[in-house]
mmCIF entry with sequence, helices, sheets and N, C-alpha, C, O atoms, coordinates in Angstrom:
data_MODEL
# 
_entry.id   MODEL 
# 
_entity.id                         1 
_entity.type                       polymer 
_entity.pdbx_number_of_molecules   1 
# 
_entity_poly.entity_id                      1 
_entity_poly.type                           'polypeptide(L)' 
_entity_poly.nstd_linkage                   no 
_entity_poly.nstd_monomer                   no 
_entity_poly.pdbx_seq_one_letter_code       
;(UNK)(UNK)(UNK)(UNK)(UNK)(UNK)(UNK)(UNK)(UNK)(UNK)(UNK)(UNK)(UNK)(UNK)(UNK)(UNK)
(UNK)(UNK)(UNK)(UNK)(UNK)(UNK)(UNK)(UNK)(UNK)(UNK)(UNK)(UNK)(UNK)(UNK)(UNK)(UNK)
(UNK)(UNK)(UNK)(UNK)(UNK)(UNK)(UNK)(UNK)(UNK)(UNK)(UNK)
;
_entity_poly.pdbx_seq_one_letter_code_can   XXXXXXXXXXXXXXXXXXXXXXXXXXXXXXXXXXXXXXXXXXX 
_entity_poly.pdbx_strand_id                 A 
# 
loop_
_entity_poly_seq.entity_id 
_entity_poly_seq.num 
_entity_poly_seq.mon_id 
_entity_poly_seq.hetero 
1 1  UNK n 
1 2  UNK n 
1 3  UNK n 
1 4  UNK n 
1 5  UNK n 
1 6  UNK n 
1 7  UNK n 
1 8  UNK n 
1 9  UNK n 
1 10 UNK n 
1 11 UNK n 
1 12 UNK n 
1 13 UNK n 
1 14 UNK n 
1 15 UNK n 
1 16 UNK n 
1 17 UNK n 
1 18 UNK n 
1 19 UNK n 
1 20 UNK n 
1 21 UNK n 
1 22 UNK n 
1 23 UNK n 
1 24 UNK n 
1 25 UNK n 
1 26 UNK n 
1 27 UNK n 
1 28 UNK n 
1 29 UNK n 
1 30 UNK n 
1 31 UNK n 
1 32 UNK n 
1 33 UNK n 
1 34 UNK n 
1 35 UNK n 
1 36 UNK n 
1 37 UNK n 
1 38 UNK n 
1 39 UNK n 
1 40 UNK n 
1 41 UNK n 
1 42 UNK n 
1 43 UNK n 
# 
_struct_asym.id          A 
_struct_asym.entity_id   1 
# 
loop_
_struct_conf.conf_type_id 
_struct_conf.id 
_struct_conf.pdbx_PDB_helix_id 
_struct_conf.beg_label_comp_id 
_struct_conf.beg_label_asym_id 
_struct_conf.beg_label_seq_id 
_struct_conf.pdbx_beg_PDB_ins_code 
_struct_conf.end_label_comp_id 
_struct_conf.end_label_asym_id 
_struct_conf.end_label_seq_id 
_struct_conf.pdbx_end_PDB_ins_code 
_struct_conf.beg_auth_comp_id 
_struct_conf.beg_auth_asym_id 
_struct_conf.beg_auth_seq_id 
_struct_conf.end_auth_comp_id 
_struct_conf.end_auth_asym_id 
_struct_conf.end_auth_seq_id 
_struct_conf.pdbx_PDB_helix_class 
_struct_conf.details 
_struct_conf.pdbx_PDB_helix_length 
HELX_P HELX_P1 AA1 UNK A 2  ? UNK A 17 ? UNK A 2  UNK A 17 1 ? 16 
HELX_P HELX_P2 AA2 UNK A 19 ? UNK A 42 ? UNK A 19 UNK A 42 1 ? 24 
# 
_struct_conf_type.id          HELX_P 
_struct_conf_type.criteria    ? 
_struct_conf_type.reference   ? 
# 
loop_
_atom_site.group_PDB 
_atom_site.id 
_atom_site.type_symbol 
_atom_site.label_atom_id 
_atom_site.label_alt_id 
_atom_site.label_comp_id 
_atom_site.label_asym_id 
_atom_site.label_entity_id 
_atom_site.label_seq_id 
_atom_site.pdbx_PDB_ins_code 
_atom_site.Cartn_x 
_atom_site.Cartn_y 
_atom_site.Cartn_z 
_atom_site.occupancy 
_atom_site.B_iso_or_equiv 
_atom_site.pdbx_formal_charge 
_atom_site.auth_seq_id 
_atom_site.auth_comp_id 
_atom_site.auth_asym_id 
_atom_site.auth_atom_id 
_atom_site.pdbx_PDB_model_num 
ATOM 1   N N  . UNK A 1 1  ? 0.794   -1.231 -0.023  1.00 0.00 ? 1  UNK A N  1 
ATOM 2   C CA . UNK A 1 1  ? 0.008   0.033  0.004   1.00 0.00 ? 1  UNK A CA 1 
ATOM 3   C C  . UNK A 1 1  ? 0.868   1.280  0.024   1.00 0.00 ? 1  UNK A C  1 
ATOM 4   O O  . UNK A 1 1  ? 0.533   2.298  -0.582  1.00 0.00 ? 1  UNK A O  1 
ATOM 5   N N  . UNK A 1 2  ? 1.979   1.182  0.729   1.00 0.00 ? 2  UNK A N  1 
ATOM 6   C CA . UNK A 1 2  ? 2.828   2.390  0.829   1.00 0.00 ? 2  UNK A CA 1 
ATOM 7   C C  . UNK A 1 2  ? 3.506   2.676  -0.571  1.00 0.00 ? 2  UNK A C  1 
ATOM 8   O O  . UNK A 1 2  ? 3.612   3.831  -0.982  1.00 0.00 ? 2  UNK A O  1 
ATOM 9   N N  . UNK A 1 3  ? 3.980   1.545  -1.318  1.00 0.00 ? 3  UNK A N  1 
ATOM 10  C CA . UNK A 1 3  ? 4.390   1.753  -2.504  1.00 0.00 ? 3  UNK A CA 1 
ATOM 11  C C  . UNK A 1 3  ? 3.411   2.345  -3.516  1.00 0.00 ? 3  UNK A C  1 
ATOM 12  O O  . UNK A 1 3  ? 3.813   3.173  -4.333  1.00 0.00 ? 3  UNK A O  1 
ATOM 13  N N  . UNK A 1 4  ? 2.228   1.972  -3.487  1.00 0.00 ? 4  UNK A N  1 
ATOM 14  C CA . UNK A 1 4  ? 1.177   2.517  -4.363  1.00 0.00 ? 4  UNK A CA 1 
ATOM 15  C C  . UNK A 1 4  ? 0.954   4.029  -4.085  1.00 0.00 ? 4  UNK A C  1 
ATOM 16  O O  . UNK A 1 4  ? 0.763   4.819  -5.009  1.00 0.00 ? 4  UNK A O  1 
ATOM 17  N N  . UNK A 1 5  ? 0.984   4.416  -2.747  1.00 0.00 ? 5  UNK A N  1 
ATOM 18  C CA . UNK A 1 5  ? 0.849   5.759  -2.437  1.00 0.00 ? 5  UNK A CA 1 
ATOM 19  C C  . UNK A 1 5  ? 1.972   6.619  -2.903  1.00 0.00 ? 5  UNK A C  1 
ATOM 20  O O  . UNK A 1 5  ? 1.774   7.767  -3.300  1.00 0.00 ? 5  UNK A O  1 
ATOM 21  N N  . UNK A 1 6  ? 3.231   6.031  -2.852  1.00 0.00 ? 6  UNK A N  1 
ATOM 22  C CA . UNK A 1 6  ? 4.319   6.800  -3.278  1.00 0.00 ? 6  UNK A CA 1 
ATOM 23  C C  . UNK A 1 6  ? 4.290   6.859  -4.889  1.00 0.00 ? 6  UNK A C  1 
ATOM 24  O O  . UNK A 1 6  ? 4.632   7.910  -5.430  1.00 0.00 ? 6  UNK A O  1 
ATOM 25  N N  . UNK A 1 7  ? 3.935   5.881  -5.577  1.00 0.00 ? 7  UNK A N  1 
ATOM 26  C CA . UNK A 1 7  ? 3.733   5.879  -7.014  1.00 0.00 ? 7  UNK A CA 1 
ATOM 27  C C  . UNK A 1 7  ? 2.738   6.926  -7.380  1.00 0.00 ? 7  UNK A C  1 
ATOM 28  O O  . UNK A 1 7  ? 2.989   7.703  -8.301  1.00 0.00 ? 7  UNK A O  1 
ATOM 29  N N  . UNK A 1 8  ? 1.661   6.989  -6.733  1.00 0.00 ? 8  UNK A N  1 
ATOM 30  C CA . UNK A 1 8  ? 0.562   7.847  -7.131  1.00 0.00 ? 8  UNK A CA 1 
ATOM 31  C C  . UNK A 1 8  ? 1.089   9.382  -6.940  1.00 0.00 ? 8  UNK A C  1 
ATOM 32  O O  . UNK A 1 8  ? 0.855   10.255 -7.776  1.00 0.00 ? 8  UNK A O  1 
ATOM 33  N N  . UNK A 1 9  ? 1.776   9.591  -5.820  1.00 0.00 ? 9  UNK A N  1 
ATOM 34  C CA . UNK A 1 9  ? 2.282   10.918 -5.620  1.00 0.00 ? 9  UNK A CA 1 
ATOM 35  C C  . UNK A 1 9  ? 3.338   11.424 -6.676  1.00 0.00 ? 9  UNK A C  1 
ATOM 36  O O  . UNK A 1 9  ? 3.326   12.560 -7.150  1.00 0.00 ? 9  UNK A O  1 
ATOM 37  N N  . UNK A 1 10 ? 4.243   10.452 -6.981  1.00 0.00 ? 10 UNK A N  1 
ATOM 38  C CA . UNK A 1 10 ? 5.223   10.815 -8.125  1.00 0.00 ? 10 UNK A CA 1 
ATOM 39  C C  . UNK A 1 10 ? 4.522   11.050 -9.383  1.00 0.00 ? 10 UNK A C  1 
ATOM 40  O O  . UNK A 1 10 ? 4.921   11.948 -10.125 1.00 0.00 ? 10 UNK A O  1 
ATOM 41  N N  . UNK A 1 11 ? 3.453   10.283 -9.716  1.00 0.00 ? 11 UNK A N  1 
ATOM 42  C CA . UNK A 1 11 ? 2.714   10.534 -10.994 1.00 0.00 ? 11 UNK A CA 1 
ATOM 43  C C  . UNK A 1 11 ? 2.000   11.787 -10.936 1.00 0.00 ? 11 UNK A C  1 
ATOM 44  O O  . UNK A 1 11 ? 1.869   12.455 -11.962 1.00 0.00 ? 11 UNK A O  1 
ATOM 45  N N  . UNK A 1 12 ? 1.516   12.173 -9.808  1.00 0.00 ? 12 UNK A N  1 
ATOM 46  C CA . UNK A 1 12 ? 0.833   13.448 -9.730  1.00 0.00 ? 12 UNK A CA 1 
ATOM 47  C C  . UNK A 1 12 ? 1.738   14.653 -9.904  1.00 0.00 ? 12 UNK A C  1 
ATOM 48  O O  . UNK A 1 12 ? 1.342   15.707 -10.403 1.00 0.00 ? 12 UNK A O  1 
ATOM 49  N N  . UNK A 1 13 ? 2.969   14.448 -9.470  1.00 0.00 ? 13 UNK A N  1 
ATOM 50  C CA . UNK A 1 13 ? 4.080   15.516 -9.636  1.00 0.00 ? 13 UNK A CA 1 
ATOM 51  C C  . UNK A 1 13 ? 4.449   15.614 -10.949 1.00 0.00 ? 13 UNK A C  1 
ATOM 52  O O  . UNK A 1 13 ? 4.654   16.730 -11.425 1.00 0.00 ? 13 UNK A O  1 
ATOM 53  N N  . UNK A 1 14 ? 4.580   14.493 -11.698 1.00 0.00 ? 14 UNK A N  1 
ATOM 54  C CA . UNK A 1 14 ? 4.953   14.458 -13.126 1.00 0.00 ? 14 UNK A CA 1 
ATOM 55  C C  . UNK A 1 14 ? 3.806   15.108 -14.001 1.00 0.00 ? 14 UNK A C  1 
ATOM 56  O O  . UNK A 1 14 ? 4.051   15.834 -14.964 1.00 0.00 ? 14 UNK A O  1 
ATOM 57  N N  . UNK A 1 15 ? 2.622   14.802 -13.608 1.00 0.00 ? 15 UNK A N  1 
ATOM 58  C CA . UNK A 1 15 ? 1.371   15.452 -14.354 1.00 0.00 ? 15 UNK A CA 1 
ATOM 59  C C  . UNK A 1 15 ? 1.412   16.898 -14.214 1.00 0.00 ? 15 UNK A C  1 
ATOM 60  O O  . UNK A 1 15 ? 1.249   17.606 -15.208 1.00 0.00 ? 15 UNK A O  1 
ATOM 61  N N  . UNK A 1 16 ? 1.644   17.462 -12.909 1.00 0.00 ? 16 UNK A N  1 
ATOM 62  C CA . UNK A 1 16 ? 1.581   18.804 -12.758 1.00 0.00 ? 16 UNK A CA 1 
ATOM 63  C C  . UNK A 1 16 ? 2.839   19.547 -13.392 1.00 0.00 ? 16 UNK A C  1 
ATOM 64  O O  . UNK A 1 16 ? 2.740   20.689 -13.842 1.00 0.00 ? 16 UNK A O  1 
ATOM 65  N N  . UNK A 1 17 ? 3.950   18.871 -13.397 1.00 0.00 ? 17 UNK A N  1 
ATOM 66  C CA . UNK A 1 17 ? 5.104   19.459 -14.076 1.00 0.00 ? 17 UNK A CA 1 
ATOM 67  C C  . UNK A 1 17 ? 4.947   19.499 -15.526 1.00 0.00 ? 17 UNK A C  1 
ATOM 68  O O  . UNK A 1 17 ? 5.458   20.424 -16.157 1.00 0.00 ? 17 UNK A O  1 
ATOM 69  N N  . UNK A 1 18 ? 4.267   18.550 -16.128 1.00 0.00 ? 18 UNK A N  1 
ATOM 70  C CA . UNK A 1 18 ? 4.137   18.464 -17.570 1.00 0.00 ? 18 UNK A CA 1 
ATOM 71  C C  . UNK A 1 18 ? 2.920   19.273 -18.122 1.00 0.00 ? 18 UNK A C  1 
ATOM 72  O O  . UNK A 1 18 ? 2.610   19.163 -19.308 1.00 0.00 ? 18 UNK A O  1 
ATOM 73  N N  . UNK A 1 19 ? 2.268   20.042 -17.316 1.00 0.00 ? 19 UNK A N  1 
ATOM 74  C CA . UNK A 1 19 ? 1.099   20.814 -17.817 1.00 0.00 ? 19 UNK A CA 1 
ATOM 75  C C  . UNK A 1 19 ? 1.401   21.522 -18.961 1.00 0.00 ? 19 UNK A C  1 
ATOM 76  O O  . UNK A 1 19 ? 0.585   21.499 -19.883 1.00 0.00 ? 19 UNK A O  1 
ATOM 77  N N  . UNK A 1 20 ? 2.587   22.246 -19.084 1.00 0.00 ? 20 UNK A N  1 
ATOM 78  C CA . UNK A 1 20 ? 2.916   23.138 -20.165 1.00 0.00 ? 20 UNK A CA 1 
ATOM 79  C C  . UNK A 1 20 ? 3.122   22.258 -21.441 1.00 0.00 ? 20 UNK A C  1 
ATOM 80  O O  . UNK A 1 20 ? 2.709   22.613 -22.544 1.00 0.00 ? 20 UNK A O  1 
ATOM 81  N N  . UNK A 1 21 ? 3.784   21.096 -21.220 1.00 0.00 ? 21 UNK A N  1 
ATOM 82  C CA . UNK A 1 21 ? 4.034   20.284 -22.310 1.00 0.00 ? 21 UNK A CA 1 
ATOM 83  C C  . UNK A 1 21 ? 2.774   19.605 -22.900 1.00 0.00 ? 21 UNK A C  1 
ATOM 84  O O  . UNK A 1 21 ? 2.648   19.342 -24.096 1.00 0.00 ? 21 UNK A O  1 
ATOM 85  N N  . UNK A 1 22 ? 1.860   19.348 -21.950 1.00 0.00 ? 22 UNK A N  1 
ATOM 86  C CA . UNK A 1 22 ? 0.644   18.719 -22.537 1.00 0.00 ? 22 UNK A CA 1 
ATOM 87  C C  . UNK A 1 22 ? -0.210  19.848 -23.239 1.00 0.00 ? 22 UNK A C  1 
ATOM 88  O O  . UNK A 1 22 ? -0.917  19.597 -24.215 1.00 0.00 ? 22 UNK A O  1 
ATOM 89  N N  . UNK A 1 23 ? -0.104  21.065 -22.701 1.00 0.00 ? 23 UNK A N  1 
ATOM 90  C CA . UNK A 1 23 ? -0.781  22.052 -23.446 1.00 0.00 ? 23 UNK A CA 1 
ATOM 91  C C  . UNK A 1 23 ? -0.194  22.359 -24.789 1.00 0.00 ? 23 UNK A C  1 
ATOM 92  O O  . UNK A 1 23 ? -0.922  22.673 -25.731 1.00 0.00 ? 23 UNK A O  1 
ATOM 93  N N  . UNK A 1 24 ? 1.051   22.277 -24.892 1.00 0.00 ? 24 UNK A N  1 
ATOM 94  C CA . UNK A 1 24 ? 1.731   22.430 -26.256 1.00 0.00 ? 24 UNK A CA 1 
ATOM 95  C C  . UNK A 1 24 ? 1.256   21.369 -27.115 1.00 0.00 ? 24 UNK A C  1 
ATOM 96  O O  . UNK A 1 24 ? 0.829   21.657 -28.233 1.00 0.00 ? 24 UNK A O  1 
ATOM 97  N N  . UNK A 1 25 ? 1.286   20.185 -26.716 1.00 0.00 ? 25 UNK A N  1 
ATOM 98  C CA . UNK A 1 25 ? 0.922   18.965 -27.499 1.00 0.00 ? 25 UNK A CA 1 
ATOM 99  C C  . UNK A 1 25 ? -0.525  19.156 -27.990 1.00 0.00 ? 25 UNK A C  1 
ATOM 100 O O  . UNK A 1 25 ? -0.826  18.892 -29.154 1.00 0.00 ? 25 UNK A O  1 
ATOM 101 N N  . UNK A 1 26 ? -1.446  19.631 -27.065 1.00 0.00 ? 26 UNK A N  1 
ATOM 102 C CA . UNK A 1 26 ? -2.856  19.805 -27.435 1.00 0.00 ? 26 UNK A CA 1 
ATOM 103 C C  . UNK A 1 26 ? -2.892  20.894 -28.480 1.00 0.00 ? 26 UNK A C  1 
ATOM 104 O O  . UNK A 1 26 ? -3.683  20.756 -29.413 1.00 0.00 ? 26 UNK A O  1 
ATOM 105 N N  . UNK A 1 27 ? -2.148  21.924 -28.423 1.00 0.00 ? 27 UNK A N  1 
ATOM 106 C CA . UNK A 1 27 ? -2.248  23.013 -29.520 1.00 0.00 ? 27 UNK A CA 1 
ATOM 107 C C  . UNK A 1 27 ? -1.748  22.398 -30.879 1.00 0.00 ? 27 UNK A C  1 
ATOM 108 O O  . UNK A 1 27 ? -2.350  22.651 -31.923 1.00 0.00 ? 27 UNK A O  1 
ATOM 109 N N  . UNK A 1 28 ? -0.680  21.615 -30.852 1.00 0.00 ? 28 UNK A N  1 
ATOM 110 C CA . UNK A 1 28 ? -0.096  21.084 -32.095 1.00 0.00 ? 28 UNK A CA 1 
ATOM 111 C C  . UNK A 1 28 ? -1.164  20.080 -32.652 1.00 0.00 ? 28 UNK A C  1 
ATOM 112 O O  . UNK A 1 28 ? -1.361  20.103 -33.867 1.00 0.00 ? 28 UNK A O  1 
ATOM 113 N N  . UNK A 1 29 ? -1.825  19.257 -31.924 1.00 0.00 ? 29 UNK A N  1 
ATOM 114 C CA . UNK A 1 29 ? -2.828  18.379 -32.396 1.00 0.00 ? 29 UNK A CA 1 
ATOM 115 C C  . UNK A 1 29 ? -4.089  19.190 -33.038 1.00 0.00 ? 29 UNK A C  1 
ATOM 116 O O  . UNK A 1 29 ? -4.670  18.808 -34.053 1.00 0.00 ? 29 UNK A O  1 
ATOM 117 N N  . UNK A 1 30 ? -4.413  20.306 -32.338 1.00 0.00 ? 30 UNK A N  1 
ATOM 118 C CA . UNK A 1 30 ? -5.561  21.171 -32.827 1.00 0.00 ? 30 UNK A CA 1 
ATOM 119 C C  . UNK A 1 30 ? -5.095  21.684 -34.098 1.00 0.00 ? 30 UNK A C  1 
ATOM 120 O O  . UNK A 1 30 ? -5.909  21.626 -35.019 1.00 0.00 ? 30 UNK A O  1 
ATOM 121 N N  . UNK A 1 31 ? -3.922  22.188 -34.347 1.00 0.00 ? 31 UNK A N  1 
ATOM 122 C CA . UNK A 1 31 ? -3.447  22.761 -35.555 1.00 0.00 ? 31 UNK A CA 1 
ATOM 123 C C  . UNK A 1 31 ? -3.416  21.654 -36.704 1.00 0.00 ? 31 UNK A C  1 
ATOM 124 O O  . UNK A 1 31 ? -3.773  21.951 -37.844 1.00 0.00 ? 31 UNK A O  1 
ATOM 125 N N  . UNK A 1 32 ? -3.008  20.454 -36.398 1.00 0.00 ? 32 UNK A N  1 
ATOM 126 C CA . UNK A 1 32 ? -3.042  19.394 -37.325 1.00 0.00 ? 32 UNK A CA 1 
ATOM 127 C C  . UNK A 1 32 ? -4.455  19.029 -37.710 1.00 0.00 ? 32 UNK A C  1 
ATOM 128 O O  . UNK A 1 32 ? -4.739  18.791 -38.884 1.00 0.00 ? 32 UNK A O  1 
ATOM 129 N N  . UNK A 1 33 ? -5.308  18.983 -36.778 1.00 0.00 ? 33 UNK A N  1 
ATOM 130 C CA . UNK A 1 33 ? -6.714  18.694 -37.106 1.00 0.00 ? 33 UNK A CA 1 
ATOM 131 C C  . UNK A 1 33 ? -7.356  19.691 -37.982 1.00 0.00 ? 33 UNK A C  1 
ATOM 132 O O  . UNK A 1 33 ? -8.194  19.328 -38.807 1.00 0.00 ? 33 UNK A O  1 
ATOM 133 N N  . UNK A 1 34 ? -7.012  20.931 -37.850 1.00 0.00 ? 34 UNK A N  1 
ATOM 134 C CA . UNK A 1 34 ? -7.505  22.044 -38.681 1.00 0.00 ? 34 UNK A CA 1 
ATOM 135 C C  . UNK A 1 34 ? -7.027  21.923 -40.085 1.00 0.00 ? 34 UNK A C  1 
ATOM 136 O O  . UNK A 1 34 ? -7.800  22.194 -41.004 1.00 0.00 ? 34 UNK A O  1 
ATOM 137 N N  . UNK A 1 35 ? -5.789  21.529 -40.318 1.00 0.00 ? 35 UNK A N  1 
ATOM 138 C CA . UNK A 1 35 ? -5.161  21.245 -41.626 1.00 0.00 ? 35 UNK A CA 1 
ATOM 139 C C  . UNK A 1 35 ? -5.793  20.015 -42.280 1.00 0.00 ? 35 UNK A C  1 
ATOM 140 O O  . UNK A 1 35 ? -5.988  20.021 -43.495 1.00 0.00 ? 35 UNK A O  1 
ATOM 141 N N  . UNK A 1 36 ? -6.100  19.027 -41.574 1.00 0.00 ? 36 UNK A N  1 
ATOM 142 C CA . UNK A 1 36 ? -6.815  17.916 -42.131 1.00 0.00 ? 36 UNK A CA 1 
ATOM 143 C C  . UNK A 1 36 ? -8.203  18.422 -42.459 1.00 0.00 ? 36 UNK A C  1 
ATOM 144 O O  . UNK A 1 36 ? -8.666  18.093 -43.551 1.00 0.00 ? 36 UNK A O  1 
ATOM 145 N N  . UNK A 1 37 ? -8.875  19.128 -41.707 1.00 0.00 ? 37 UNK A N  1 
ATOM 146 C CA . UNK A 1 37 ? -10.256 19.583 -41.981 1.00 0.00 ? 37 UNK A CA 1 
ATOM 147 C C  . UNK A 1 37 ? -10.257 20.424 -43.259 1.00 0.00 ? 37 UNK A C  1 
ATOM 148 O O  . UNK A 1 37 ? -11.096 20.285 -44.149 1.00 0.00 ? 37 UNK A O  1 
ATOM 149 N N  . UNK A 1 38 ? -9.238  21.319 -43.282 1.00 0.00 ? 38 UNK A N  1 
ATOM 150 C CA . UNK A 1 38 ? -9.220  22.179 -44.584 1.00 0.00 ? 38 UNK A CA 1 
ATOM 151 C C  . UNK A 1 38 ? -8.936  21.396 -45.838 1.00 0.00 ? 38 UNK A C  1 
ATOM 152 O O  . UNK A 1 38 ? -9.477  21.715 -46.897 1.00 0.00 ? 38 UNK A O  1 
ATOM 153 N N  . UNK A 1 39 ? -8.081  20.350 -45.748 1.00 0.00 ? 39 UNK A N  1 
ATOM 154 C CA . UNK A 1 39 ? -7.826  19.451 -46.856 1.00 0.00 ? 39 UNK A CA 1 
ATOM 155 C C  . UNK A 1 39 ? -8.999  18.727 -47.224 1.00 0.00 ? 39 UNK A C  1 
ATOM 156 O O  . UNK A 1 39 ? -9.211  18.480 -48.412 1.00 0.00 ? 39 UNK A O  1 
ATOM 157 N N  . UNK A 1 40 ? -9.831  18.338 -46.270 1.00 0.00 ? 40 UNK A N  1 
ATOM 158 C CA . UNK A 1 40 ? -11.212 17.576 -46.537 1.00 0.00 ? 40 UNK A CA 1 
ATOM 159 C C  . UNK A 1 40 ? -12.069 18.442 -47.274 1.00 0.00 ? 40 UNK A C  1 
ATOM 160 O O  . UNK A 1 40 ? -12.724 17.980 -48.208 1.00 0.00 ? 40 UNK A O  1 
ATOM 161 N N  . UNK A 1 41 ? -12.147 19.758 -46.934 1.00 0.00 ? 41 UNK A N  1 
ATOM 162 C CA . UNK A 1 41 ? -13.031 20.650 -47.497 1.00 0.00 ? 41 UNK A CA 1 
ATOM 163 C C  . UNK A 1 41 ? -12.784 21.066 -48.851 1.00 0.00 ? 41 UNK A C  1 
ATOM 164 O O  . UNK A 1 41 ? -13.666 21.561 -49.553 1.00 0.00 ? 41 UNK A O  1 
ATOM 165 N N  . UNK A 1 42 ? -11.410 20.844 -49.294 1.00 0.00 ? 42 UNK A N  1 
ATOM 166 C CA . UNK A 1 42 ? -10.936 21.137 -50.636 1.00 0.00 ? 42 UNK A CA 1 
ATOM 167 C C  . UNK A 1 42 ? -11.432 20.091 -51.562 1.00 0.00 ? 42 UNK A C  1 
ATOM 168 O O  . UNK A 1 42 ? -11.651 20.423 -52.727 1.00 0.00 ? 42 UNK A O  1 
ATOM 169 N N  . UNK A 1 43 ? -11.619 18.961 -51.215 1.00 0.00 ? 43 UNK A N  1 
ATOM 170 C CA . UNK A 1 43 ? -11.889 17.828 -51.946 1.00 0.00 ? 43 UNK A CA 1 
ATOM 171 C C  . UNK A 1 43 ? -13.456 17.840 -52.530 1.00 0.00 ? 43 UNK A C  1 
ATOM 172 O O  . UNK A 1 43 ? -13.869 16.899 -53.208 1.00 0.00 ? 43 UNK A O  1 
# 
């Protein structure tokens, strides 16, 4: 149980530390989706 608690705490810290990275990935995916949508509209 102690190991699980430590693992969850470390995971939480990594998630909080990676918020900016996740936000950047989300923006990149959104831009890629827009390009795919534009290409689909051209057909």
